[in-house]
LONULUM-851548 format. One record per residue (C-alpha): x, y, z; residue in three letters. Coordinates in steps of 0.5 Angstrom, whole numbers, padded with zeros to 4 digits, always signed. Example, Ala and Ser with C-alpha at 12.3 -4.5 7.8 and 13.67 -1.06 7.14 Angstrom:
2
+0025-0009+0016ALA;+0027-0002+0014SER;
//
This chain:
625
+0046+0121+0014MET;+0050+0114+0016LYS;+0044+0112+0020LYS;+0039+0113+0015LEU;+0043+0109+0010LEU;+0044+0103+0014LEU;+0037+0103+0016LEU;+0035+0104+0009LEU;+0040+0098+0007THR;+0037+0094+0012SER;+0030+0095+0010CYS;+0032+0092+0003ILE;+0035+0087+0006GLY;+0028+0085+0009PHE;+0024+0086+0003ALA;+0019+0080+0002GLN;+0017+0077-0005ASN;+0010+0077-0004ASN;+0004+0081-0007PRO;+0000+0082+0000ASN;+0001+0089+0002PRO;+0005+0089+0009GLY;+0007+0082+0008TYR;+0013+0080+0012TRP;+0017+0073+0014GLN;+0022+0071+0019GLN;+0029+0069+0017HIS;+0034+0064+0020VAL;+0041+0062+0018ASP;+0044+0056+0021TYR;+0051+0054+0022LYS;+0052+0046+0025MET;+0057+0042+0026ASP;+0055+0035+0027VAL;+0059+0029+0028LYS;+0055+0021+0027MET;+0058+0015+0031ASP;+0054+0009+0026VAL;+0056+0003+0031LYS;+0052+0007+0037LYS;+0047+0011+0032PHE;+0048+0017+0036GLN;+0051+0024+0035TYR;+0053+0030+0037THR;+0053+0037+0034GLY;+0054+0045+0035LYS;+0049+0050+0032GLN;+0050+0057+0031GLU;+0044+0061+0028ILE;+0043+0068+0026VAL;+0036+0070+0027TYR;+0033+0076+0024THR;+0026+0078+0026ASN;+0022+0082+0020ASN;+0016+0083+0025SER;+0014+0089+0028ASN;+0014+0085+0034ASP;+0018+0085+0040THR;+0020+0077+0042LEU;+0022+0076+0049HIS;+0022+0068+0047LYS;+0023+0063+0042VAL;+0022+0056+0041TYR;+0025+0050+0038TYR;+0023+0043+0035HIS;+0026+0037+0038LEU;+0023+0032+0034TYR;+0027+0027+0037ASN;+0023+0026+0043ASN;+0017+0024+0040ALA;+0020+0017+0040PHE;+0020+0015+0047GLN;+0015+0011+0051PRO;+0010+0016+0054GLY;+0010+0021+0049SER;+0005+0025+0046GLU;+0006+0021+0039MET;+0005+0015+0043ASP;-0001+0017+0047ALA;-0004+0019+0040ARG;-0003+0012+0037LEU;-0006+0008+0043GLN;-0012+0013+0043ALA;-0013+0013+0036ILE;-0018+0008+0033SER;-0014+0007+0026ASP;-0007+0008+0028PRO;-0002+0008+0022ASP;+0000+0001+0021LYS;+0007+0003+0020ARG;+0007+0005+0028MET;+0004-0001+0031VAL;+0005-0008+0032LYS;-0001-0012+0031THR;-0002-0020+0034PHE;-0008-0024+0037LYS;-0009-0023+0044LYS;-0015-0028+0047GLU;-0018-0028+0040GLY;-0018-0022+0039LYS;-0014-0017+0034ASP;-0009-0012+0039VAL;-0005-0006+0036LYS;+0001-0004+0040GLU;+0004+0002+0040SER;+0011+0001+0037ARG;+0014+0007+0041ILE;+0011+0004+0047SER;+0016-0002+0047THR;+0023+0002+0045LEU;+0028+0000+0050LYS;+0033+0006+0052PRO;+0038+0004+0047ASN;+0032+0004+0041GLU;+0029+0011+0043ILE;+0030+0018+0040GLY;+0033+0024+0044TYR;+0035+0031+0043LEU;+0039+0034+0049ASN;+0041+0041+0049ILE;+0046+0044+0052ALA;+0050+0051+0053ASN;+0045+0055+0050PHE;+0047+0062+0049LYS;+0044+0069+0045GLN;+0050+0073+0043ASP;+0055+0070+0048GLY;+0050+0070+0054VAL;+0047+0064+0057ALA;+0039+0064+0056ALA;+0034+0060+0060THR;+0031+0054+0057THR;+0025+0049+0059LYS;+0024+0042+0055VAL;+0016+0041+0054VAL;+0016+0034+0050GLY;+0018+0036+0043THR;+0019+0043+0044ILE;+0024+0047+0047LEU;+0022+0054+0050GLU;+0027+0059+0050VAL;+0027+0066+0055THR;+0032+0070+0052LEU;+0037+0074+0056ALA;+0035+0080+0051LYS;+0029+0082+0047ALA;+0030+0082+0040ILE;+0027+0089+0037LEU;+0023+0089+0031PRO;+0028+0089+0025LYS;+0033+0086+0029GLN;+0038+0080+0028LYS;+0040+0076+0034THR;+0045+0070+0034THR;+0043+0064+0038LEU;+0048+0058+0040SER;+0048+0051+0043LEU;+0050+0044+0044ASP;+0046+0038+0042PHE;+0047+0031+0042ASN;+0042+0025+0039GLY;+0040+0019+0039GLN;+0037+0017+0032VAL;+0031+0012+0034PRO;+0029+0006+0030LEU;+0025+0007+0024GLN;+0018+0008+0027ILE;+0016+0014+0022ARG;+0019+0018+0017ARG;+0026+0018+0021SER;+0030+0013+0024GLY;+0035+0008+0024ARG;+0035+0001+0021LEU;+0029+0001+0017SER;+0025-0005+0014GLU;+0029-0004+0008GLU;+0036-0004+0012GLY;+0037+0004+0010VAL;+0042+0006+0016ALA;+0041+0013+0017LEU;+0034+0017+0015SER;+0036+0023+0018MET;+0030+0028+0018THR;+0028+0032+0024GLN;+0034+0030+0026TRP;+0037+0038+0029TYR;+0034+0043+0034PRO;+0029+0047+0029LYS;+0027+0054+0031LEU;+0019+0054+0030CYS;+0016+0059+0026GLU;+0013+0066+0028TYR;+0008+0069+0023ASP;+0003+0073+0022PHE;-0001+0069+0027GLU;+0005+0068+0032GLY;+0009+0062+0034TRP;+0007+0056+0031HIS;+0011+0051+0037ALA;+0006+0045+0036ASN;+0009+0039+0039PRO;+0011+0033+0034TYR;+0005+0028+0033ILE;+0007+0025+0026ALA;+0004+0030+0022ARG;+0006+0036+0018GLU;+0011+0041+0019PHE;+0012+0049+0019HIS;+0019+0052+0018GLY;+0023+0059+0017VAL;+0026+0060+0011TRP;+0034+0061+0011GLY;+0040+0058+0009ASN;+0043+0052+0011PHE;+0051+0051+0012ASP;+0052+0044+0015VAL;+0058+0039+0016LYS;+0057+0032+0018ILE;+0063+0027+0020THR;+0061+0020+0019ILE;+0064+0014+0017ASP;+0069+0014+0011LYS;+0065+0008+0008ALA;+0058+0012+0008TYR;+0055+0015+0002THR;+0050+0021+0004ILE;+0044+0025+0000GLY;+0041+0030+0002GLY;+0039+0037+0002THR;+0044+0042-0001GLY;+0050+0042-0005TYR;+0056+0038-0003LEU;+0062+0044-0003GLN;+0068+0039-0002ASN;+0065+0034-0007LYS;+0073+0033-0010ASN;+0075+0031-0003GLU;+0069+0027-0002ILE;+0068+0023-0008GLY;+0062+0017-0007HIS;+0060+0019-0014GLY;+0060+0027-0013TYR;+0067+0029-0016GLN;+0068+0032-0022ASP;+0069+0028-0028ALA;+0076+0025-0029GLY;+0078+0027-0022VAL;+0080+0021-0017GLN;+0079+0022-0010VAL;+0084+0019-0006VAL;+0084+0019+0002TYR;+0090+0019+0007PRO;+0091+0012+0009LYS;+0089+0013+0016LYS;+0083+0017+0014THR;+0077+0013+0018LYS;+0071+0019+0017ASN;+0070+0024+0013LEU;+0067+0031+0013THR;+0062+0033+0008TRP;+0060+0040+0007HIS;+0053+0042+0004PHE;+0051+0049+0004TYR;+0043+0050+0002ALA;+0040+0057+0001PRO;+0033+0059+0001ASN;+0030+0053+0004VAL;+0026+0052+0011HIS;+0029+0044+0013ASP;+0035+0040+0012PHE;+0035+0032+0011ALA;+0040+0027+0009TRP;+0040+0020+0009GLY;+0046+0015+0009ALA;+0048+0008+0008ASP;+0055+0004+0006ASN;+0051+0000+0001GLU;+0049+0006-0003PHE;+0049+0006-0010ILE;+0050+0013-0013HIS;+0048+0015-0020ASP;+0047+0022-0023MET;+0044+0025-0029ILE;+0043+0032-0031LEU;+0035+0034-0032GLY;+0032+0040-0035PRO;+0035+0046-0034ASN;+0042+0043-0032ASN;+0039+0041-0025VAL;+0043+0035-0022GLU;+0038+0029-0021LEU;+0042+0024-0016HIS;+0039+0017-0014PHE;+0042+0014-0008LEU;+0039+0007-0007TYR;+0041+0000-0003LYS;+0046-0005-0007ASN;+0041-0010-0008LYS;+0040-0014-0015LYS;+0032-0014-0014GLU;+0032-0007-0014ASN;+0038-0005-0019LEU;+0034-0005-0026GLU;+0027-0001-0023ASN;+0032+0004-0020TRP;+0036+0005-0027LYS;+0029+0006-0031LYS;+0026+0011-0026MET;+0032+0016-0027GLN;+0030+0018-0034PRO;+0022+0018-0032LYS;+0025+0023-0026THR;+0028+0028-0032ALA;+0021+0027-0035GLU;+0017+0029-0029LEU;+0022+0035-0027LEU;+0021+0037-0035ALA;+0013+0036-0033PHE;+0013+0041-0027PHE;+0017+0046-0029ASN;+0012+0047-0036GLU;+0006+0046-0032ASN;+0008+0050-0025VAL;+0014+0054-0026GLY;+0022+0053-0026PRO;+0025+0049-0021TYR;+0029+0054-0018PRO;+0034+0050-0015TYR;+0040+0046-0019LYS;+0040+0039-0015GLN;+0035+0034-0013TYR;+0036+0027-0009SER;+0032+0021-0009VAL;+0034+0018-0003ILE;+0033+0010-0001GLN;+0030+0011+0006GLY;+0024+0013+0011GLY;+0018+0009+0011ASP;+0014+0011+0005GLY;+0015+0018+0001GLY;+0017+0024+0005MET;+0018+0031+0001GLU;+0025+0035+0004TYR;+0029+0041+0001GLY;+0032+0039-0005MET;+0031+0032-0004CYS;+0026+0026-0001THR;+0027+0019+0002LEU;+0022+0014-0001ILE;+0022+0006+0000THR;+0026+0003-0005GLY;+0023-0004-0006ASN;+0017-0003-0011ARG;+0015-0005-0017ALA;+0017+0000-0022PHE;+0010+0004-0023GLY;+0010+0005-0016SER;+0017+0007-0015LEU;+0016+0012-0021VAL;+0009+0014-0018GLY;+0012+0015-0011VAL;+0018+0020-0014THR;+0012+0023-0018ALA;+0009+0025-0012HIS;+0015+0028-0008GLU;+0018+0031-0013LEU;+0011+0035-0014ALA;+0013+0038-0007HIS;+0018+0041-0008SER;+0013+0046-0011TRP;+0008+0045-0006PHE;+0011+0045+0000GLN;+0018+0047-0001PHE;+0017+0053-0005VAL;+0011+0055-0004LEU;+0011+0053+0004ALA;+0004+0053+0006THR;+0004+0052+0014ASN;+0001+0045+0013GLU;+0000+0043+0020THR;-0006+0048+0019LYS;-0007+0047+0011HIS;-0005+0041+0010GLU;-0010+0040+0004TRP;-0006+0045+0000MET;+0000+0042+0001ASP;-0002+0034-0001GLU;-0008+0036-0005GLY;-0004+0040-0009PHE;+0001+0036-0010THR;-0004+0030-0011SER;-0007+0034-0017TYR;+0000+0036-0021ILE;+0003+0029-0020SER;-0003+0025-0022ASN;-0003+0029-0029LEU;+0004+0028-0030ALA;+0004+0021-0029MET;-0001+0021-0034ASN;+0004+0024-0038LYS;+0010+0020-0037VAL;+0008+0013-0035LEU;+0000+0013-0038PRO;-0004+0007-0036PRO;-0006+0002-0041LYS;-0013+0004-0041LYS;-0015+0011-0041PRO;-0017+0013-0034GLU;-0019+0020-0031VAL;-0012+0022-0026PRO;-0017+0025-0021TYR;-0023+0020-0021GLU;-0020+0017-0015ASP;-0020+0023-0011ALA;-0027+0025-0013TYR;-0029+0017-0011ASN;-0025+0018-0004ASN;-0028+0025-0002TYR;-0035+0022-0003ILE;-0034+0016+0001TYR;-0032+0021+0007LEU;-0037+0026+0006ALA;-0043+0020+0006LYS;-0039+0017+0012SER;-0041+0022+0017GLY;-0034+0022+0019LYS;-0032+0028+0016GLU;-0029+0035+0019GLN;-0028+0041+0015PRO;-0021+0042+0012LEU;-0019+0047+0017SER;-0018+0042+0022THR;-0011+0042+0025HIS;-0008+0036+0022ALA;-0007+0033+0029ASP;-0014+0034+0031ARG;-0017+0029+0026TYR;-0021+0024+0029ASP;-0019+0018+0025LEU;-0013+0018+0020ASN;-0017+0016+0015MET;-0021+0022+0015ALA;-0015+0026+0015TYR;-0011+0022+0009GLY;-0018+0023+0004ILE;-0018+0030+0006SER;-0011+0033+0005ALA;-0010+0029-0001TYR;-0016+0028-0004SER;-0021+0033-0002LYS;-0015+0038-0003GLY;-0014+0035-0010GLU;-0021+0036-0012VAL;-0021+0044-0010PHE;-0016+0044-0016LEU;-0020+0040-0020VAL;-0027+0043-0018GLN;-0024+0051-0019LEU;-0022+0049-0026GLY;-0030+0047-0027TYR;-0032+0053-0024LEU;-0027+0058-0028ILE;-0025+0054-0034GLY;-0019+0050-0035GLN;-0015+0055-0038GLU;-0016+0059-0032ASN;-0014+0054-0027LEU;-0008+0052-0031ASN;-0006+0060-0031LYS;-0008+0061-0024THR;-0003+0055-0022ILE;+0003+0059-0025LYS;+0001+0066-0023ARG;+0000+0063-0016TYR;+0007+0060-0016TYR;+0011+0066-0019ASN;+0008+0071-0014GLU;+0008+0067-0008TYR;+0015+0063-0008LYS;+0020+0063-0003PHE;+0014+0065+0002THR;+0008+0062+0006HIS;+0002+0063+0002PRO;-0005+0062+0006THR;-0012+0059+0003PRO;-0014+0066+0001ASN;-0008+0067-0004ASP;-0010+0062-0009ILE;-0017+0064-0008LYS;-0015+0071-0009ARG;-0010+0069-0015VAL;-0016+0065-0018ALA;-0021+0071-0018GLU;-0016+0076-0021LYS;-0014+0071-0027VAL;-0021+0070-0028SER;-0025+0075-0026GLY;-0030+0071-0022ALA;-0032+0072-0014ASN;-0030+0065-0011LEU;-0030+0067-0003ASP;-0036+0063-0003TRP;-0032+0057-0006TYR;-0027+0057-0001LEU;-0031+0058+0005LEU;-0036+0052+0004ASP;-0031+0047+0001TRP;-0025+0049+0006THR;-0029+0051+0013LEU;-0035+0047+0013THR;-0037+0039+0011THR;-0043+0042+0007ASN;-0044+0038+0000THR;-0046+0039-0007ILE;-0052+0035-0009ASP;-0057+0037-0014TYR;-0062+0033-0018GLY;-0067+0033-0024ILE;-0073+0034-0021LYS;-0078+0034-0027GLU;-0078+0034-0034VAL;-0085+0035-0037SER;-0089+0038-0043GLU;-0089+0046-0042ALA;-0093+0046-0048ASN;-0093+0043-0055ALA;-0086+0046-0057ALA;-0083+0046-0051ASN;-0080+0042-0045THR;-0081+0044-0038LYS;-0074+0042-0033VAL;-0074+0044-0026VAL;-0067+0042-0022PHE;-0067+0042-0014GLU;-0061+0043-0010ARG;-0061+0038-0004LYS;-0054+0040-0002GLY;-0052+0046+0002ARG;-0047+0048-0002MET;-0048+0052-0009PRO;-0045+0051-0015MET;-0046+0053-0022PRO;-0049+0048-0027LEU;-0047+0046-0034ASP;-0052+0042-0037VAL;-0052+0038-0043MET;-0058+0036-0047VAL;-0058+0031-0053GLU;-0063+0030-0058TYR;-0066+0024-0061THR;-0063+0027-0068ASP;-0056+0026-0065GLY;-0055+0034-0064THR;-0053+0037-0057LYS;-0054+0044-0053GLU;-0051+0046-0048PHE;-0054+0050-0042PHE;-0050+0054-0036TYR;-0053+0056-0031ILE;-0050+0061-0027PRO;-0048+0062-0019ASN;-0050+0069-0018THR;-0046+0069-0012LEU;-0039+0069-0017MET;-0042+0075-0021ARG;-0039+0072-0027TRP;-0040+0067-0033GLU;-0036+0062-0035LYS;-0035+0061-0043PRO;-0038+0055-0047ASN;-0033+0050-0046PRO;-0036+0045-0051TYR;-0033+0047-0058ALA;-0038+0046-0064GLY;-0044+0045-0059ILE;-0050+0051-0058LYS;-0049+0054-0051GLY;-0054+0058-0047ASN;-0053+0062-0041VAL;-0059+0062-0037LEU;-0061+0067-0031LYS;-0057+0066-0025GLY;-0059+0061-0019TRP;-0059+0065-0013ASP;-0058+0060-0007TRP;-0064+0061-0003ALA;-0068+0058-0008PHE;-0069+0051-0007PRO;-0071+0050-0015THR;-0069+0052-0022PHE;-0074+0052-0027THR;-0073+0053-0035PHE;-0075+0051-0042GLU;-0072+0047-0047ILE;-0075+0050-0054ALA;-0077+0043-0056LYS;-0082+0038-0055PRO;-0080+0032-0049LYS;-0080+0027-0055ALA;-0074+0029-0058LYS;-0070+0030-0052ILE;-0066+0023-0051LYS;-0062+0026-0045SER;-0061+0031-0040ILE;-0054+0031-0036THR;-0052+0035-0030ILE;-0045+0036-0031ASP;-0043+0031-0036PRO;-0035+0032-0035GLU;-0036+0029-0028ASN;-0033+0035-0025LEU;-0037+0037-0020MET;-0037+0033-0013ALA;-0044+0032-0013ASP;-0045+0026-0007VAL;-0051+0023-0011ASN;-0050+0023-0018LYS;-0056+0018-0019GLU;-0060+0024-0021ASP;-0056+0028-0025ASN;-0059+0024-0031ILE;-0065+0024-0034PHE;-0068+0019-0036PRO;-0065+0015-0030LYS;-0060+0010-0031LYS;
//
């Protein structure tokens, strides 16, 4: 009976908040004690993790990411920089040589005291030495004993690292003078899920992590202020703007270093930034979430960073309302990095920006707290769910909290970018691994723009109200798990009642395009007008059609896509709506009649709201403009 109770307790502990039958995910609890030398930009640490194997598989190996090792001449990241035709501008030096522009990998010229590295020693499993092997940015571990299904093991190691010059995301001495951007800095366990191990080398793209709790102590020069993931446990000993109101923090006279103790529950990464010139402000946002702002004390930026703080609270309120409640009580906006990058409970952004740009990058990175740090998709494989969904909601938020002087459609640029890529001949399917895109341009437009269009266009398919419900239900049902593309599709189907497998397939697994046109408008007889539409692209869609008559009245026609087995309600209040028979994909044309003579028709428009990503809109209007 005692064994049975223990088993039941163990199973309850392994329960996952995910509606998919049989779903499981691994769990890891980190303890790290780190000492940073701010003069040499080197650090040492001890790590102990308790790894829970929630799968039904027996694990004989485990793998860790050693991201710092990418910043060495001859690394795979260095090789990729030199091979790709449009390298990231932040990662190369451009100069003239024999009259030609030459792009040189910044990694290729790093000196020994400028490179990044992460060395591992004394690896043990439950106190017994295990065999390790470093392959680039991956540590391969052959375990001393197999981890059985539903069992735990303790893995410990020592590590020492060097912070590379700031080249991509992490590093020291950024262009804006931030001393330490500590991202991807520690030995990070690779994720094992229903697809197996995800031990991907680091080539400057995206990430995938194991859910767990982080208990981290960082010892650093007392002049440095830290912002990052988690809650500071000893704030009244540390000070630096974290102490409770009325508390005066006094250090012993001989104090040279402080040990900061952070705890981060239920996250899948840990990042921090530090500088000896940081200003630290804190305001309370919605639901008493502490919003921390850490930025360089430079007079040219002070006004914008102060003005940005209440806007961050407005953004948090917008995301809470339109996606779901932010589940933590802390978020930090930290100056650092090389642009903007999201992490658990924080972001590192460049800070020398115009006010609108500063709010915009904060909006995008904060939105990632929902789409990636709570809905933790594998962004190395499904980067469009991460960047695209974040772009969608952050663009809507910016339209609300910092509306443009001229009214604009917040997703118009995404459509234009996607159509440009689709016509370029350089598009690859959204199912392409983030590292496998031929061009950075193609990756960027695919992940951000085509991913954003996926959601906007989903609203076209099932209606905006259903899309709003889908996003909220998706967040509520899949938070703190690793959702896949099928999950967002299934939620949309359950909310709307429509069949959407064809949409997910064509939009993400192919480069099929949408291209409809008005082929013919002619007199059917004295009273009726015949209209013939044609499908020129491979991807099927339902069609919204608006007809305007010469007397100023309008009439709406909806042509269902029979693959959906569903009809969208008339989205236009006050305008007569008509549902026509469905258009089967195999038929290249579709004909119907309007009960008005041609002379009384002012215009016919396919997709009057421009929500369908038709790659050639010139033939969507009659008469042609």
